C-alpha angles and dihedrals in degrees: 000000000000092000090053091051091049089051093045096051096063090044092053090048092051091048092048091048091049091049095049092038095232147015094269092113098037102040093077088050094054095044095066 
């Protein structure tokens, strides 16, 4: 279960980045 979540998180991040076309929305989220 935990391994699946760890694998799903990077995939969701990559998909979100590809949808928004950049880390402009998510960079502030990862900095804090």
